[in-house]
Structures are given as structure tokens and as C-alpha cells.
PLY file of the C-alpha trace (Angstrom):
ply
format ascii 1.0
element vertex 16
property float x
property float y
property float z
element edge 15
property int vertex1
property int vertex2
end_header
37.98 79.72 -60.61
41.20 78.20 -61.86
42.83 75.01 -60.49
45.32 77.22 -58.66
42.50 79.10 -56.98
40.86 75.87 -55.82
44.18 74.58 -54.52
44.62 77.76 -52.51
41.21 77.25 -50.96
42.05 73.71 -49.90
45.59 74.59 -48.81
46.19 78.36 -48.56
49.95 78.19 -48.82
50.57 79.54 -52.32
51.27 83.11 -51.19
53.65 81.80 -48.57
0 1
1 2
2 3
3 4
4 5
5 6
6 7
7 8
8 9
9 10
10 11
11 12
12 13
13 14
14 15
């Protein structure tokens, strides 16, 4: 679980 993964969980807006 990388920082980026955790950030995506809190605010799933990385893919978009």
C-alpha cells in the first residue's frame, strides 16, 4: 500500500 494508493482510497480521483 503506497501513499498513492491510500490517497486514491480517500479521494478516488487519480484515474480521472
